[in-house]
Residue, then its C-alpha position, 0 to 999 in steps of 0.5 A: m131221045n128228047l133234046m132241048d137245044s139252047s145257046s148255053r155253053f153247057l150240055i147235059y145228058a140224062a137217062d131213064d128207061h121209064p117214059l114218065n120219069r124221062g119227061v119229068l127229068f127233062r122238064q126239071l133240067s130245062a129250068t137250067d136253060n142248058s142244052i139237054a138230051v134225054f135217053e131211054d136206055e144206057q146203050s144210047l147214053f154211052h154211045a152219045i157220050k163217045q160221040n160228043k162228051p157232055d158237061l154232066v151225065i145224070f142217070d137212073s140206077e134202076m135202068q135195065g141192061k148191063d152192069m152200070f158200074a162196069e160201064i162207068r169204070e170203062l168210061r173212067k179210063q177215058h174221062s176223069k171225074t173232073d172231066l166228066p161228072i156223073l150224078m146217079l139217081t137211086k133208091n138204094d142208099s146203103n153204104e155198101y152200094l154207095a161205096l161201090g158207086r164211088e169206086a166205079g167213078i160216080n161223083a154224087f148220088l141223089k136219093k129218090p124221091f127228091e125235090r126239083e130244087q135238090l136236083l138243080i142245086l147239084v146240077q149248078n154246082f157241077l156246071d159251075f165247076a165245068g165252066r171253070e174247067q173250060k177256062n183253064e188251059t192246064k191240060q190234065t190227063t187221067l193216065d197217071i191216075e188210072a195207072v196208080k188206081s190200077n196198081l192199087y186195085e191189083d195189090l188190094h186184090d192180091y192181098l185180100g185174095s191170099r188172106l181169104v184163102d188163109l181164112r178158108i183153110l183156118l176155118g176148114k179146121v173149125r168143126e163141130d161133130g166133124i161138120v164144117l160150119p158154113e155159116i162161119i165161112e159165109s159170115s167171113d166172106r161177107i165181112l171181107n167183101q165189106a172191107t173190100v168195098f170200103l178200101r176200094s172207095k178210099i182208094a178212089g179218093a186217090e184221083e182227087l189227090l193226084e189232081m191236086e198234084v197237077n193243079f192244087l186249087p182246082g183239085i181242092h175245088s173238085l174234092l170239096l165239090n164232091r163233099y157238098a154234092a153228097a150233102e146236097r148243098r150249094f157252094l161257090f168257089d171263086y178264084t182266077e189263074k193268079e190264085e192258082d199260080f200262088f198255090n202251085a208255087i207251093t211245092n212243100p208236101e207238108m205245107r200242101q197237106n196242111l192246106l188240104s187239112f185246113f180246107e177240109e176242116v172248114t168244110t166239115n165245120d160248114l156241113k155240120y153247122g151251115k146251111d144253104e149256099s156257102r161261098w169261098h173267095f180267093a184274092l191275090q193282094p198287091d203285096g203278094a199275100l193271098v186272102i181266103q174268105f169263107l161265108a155261109p149262113s149258120l145254124y149255130t145260135g150261140l153268139n160269141k161262143e166257139a166251143g163245140t163249133g169246130s173253130t178251135s180245130i180250124r184255128h189249129r190247122a190255120e196255124k200250121t199253114g202260117a195263115l193269119l186267121e179271123i173268124s166272125q161268128q154270128p147267129e145267122y152266119y159264119y165268116l172266115r178270113a185267112t191271109l196266107h204268105h208264100g214264105r210262111 
């Protein structure tokens, strides 16, 4: 195990069973000026996590040993995605494989080979969130989240299991010259397995939704963090406890859903047309209103043109929240300001 001890408040665990890769990973992470521990196998990594939980875990998907996804699922019984973010380095970027990883509890993936800057962007995003969580005195538990996920997985298993049995009985009647066609059953199994992976990955998103029920703004932060991480984009999300309290005071489910749709639409637009670092800033005003500001460098060059840039959809979602919206769209940046009042 390589260890770099610094005065930083963050602790990063990284694991790779190849000596050369461990050395490279250690040098890359050392640039973050945090405490770094690098492990040579998954057993020592997970043992260390149990002894002293880090702020971020990074591991290579090709390490030899037990089923890493199974290990992650066990780990998630004690630590949520916000409590312990996990970044996986992988050569396999198939949709099915990534969906399995997300369902197991992986926060983000980085496709190998990657540039040092790509790694550091993701690391800084997660550490920014970790720093905010350290300041947040709200105690969150994974108990309810895990119970909901467990029940959903059980229902999903029972439903698909019964449908698979029905399908096998039906396909057993499909014969050609008195011989069952095994390729039909195999194809059907493959389709159902793909559907299972897709549905389980969707269910995994229930964790972020439940976190929003506990504390809305940090939940939004967590949700957007995962989206920007998947796009390998740097973003800042700046707010204080006063802004958290503002959103937590909004208890109307429809209003919360409208706010979620607004944040997601702005993010979708940014991931399509933006680049580099995006910045969100929240500020509670003396009159009780909340101002949300968003700024990002833009790839869109059509000055004073909103058609085709997603701004119409953003305006529509802002109207549903009652927010007063201003958008400034320039060749090199995209700026948004939304003013939200409690009573609207």
